C-alpha positions in Angstrom: 57.9 -0.5 3.6 54.9 0.9 1.7 55.3 3.9 -0.5 54.1 7.3 0.5 54.1 6.4 4.2 55.1 9.3 6.3 58.5 8.6 8.0 59.9 10.2 11.1 63.0 9.8 13.2 63.2 9.1 16.8 66.2 9.5 19.1 67.2 6.6 21.3 70.2 5.9 23.5 73.0 4.0 21.9 72.4 1.1 24.2 68.7 1.0 23.1 69.8 0.9 19.5 72.2 -1.9 20.1 69.5 -3.8 21.9 67.1 -3.3 19.0 69.8 -4.6 16.6 70.2 -7.7 18.8 66.4 -8.4 18.6 66.3 -8.1 14.8 67.1 -10.6 12.2 69.2 -10.1 9.1 67.4 -7.8 6.7 64.9 -6.4 9.3 64.7 -2.7 9.7 64.3 -0.9 13.0 60.8 -0.2 11.9 60.2 -4.0 11.4 61.7 -4.8 14.9 59.6 -2.1 16.6 56.4 -3.2 14.9 57.1 -6.8 16.1 57.7 -5.6 19.6 54.5 -3.6 19.6 52.5 -6.7 18.4 54.0 -8.8 21.2 53.3 -6.1 23.8 49.6 -5.9 22.6 49.4 -9.7 22.9 50.8 -9.7 26.4 48.4 -6.9 27.4 45.5 -8.9 26.0 46.5 -12.1 27.8 47.0 -10.2 31.1 43.5 -8.8 30.8 42.0 -12.3 30.1 43.8 -13.8 33.1 42.6 -10.9 35.3 39.0 -11.6 34.2 39.5 -15.3 35.0 41.1 -14.6 38.4 38.3 -12.2 39.4 35.3 -14.3 38.4 33.6 -15.6 41.4 31.0 -17.9 39.8 33.3 -20.3 38.0 32.6 -24.0 38.5 35.4 -26.5 38.0 34.9 -29.3 35.5 35.2 -31.7 38.4 32.1 -30.2 40.0 29.9 -30.6 36.9 
């Protein structure tokens, strides 16, 4: 972790903490695991938006029609 980075604590249920532990790898901190989950969630959100754009486009022409 970078130096001089503000640190906080968050309260989670014991079951959530255990689940976080199960998602991590040896040597990873909870901070590392949470950052990885945030990156994955951002990717999923991006992809859902892209698929929504594709699904809602009315003027698409299939390659077979070209």
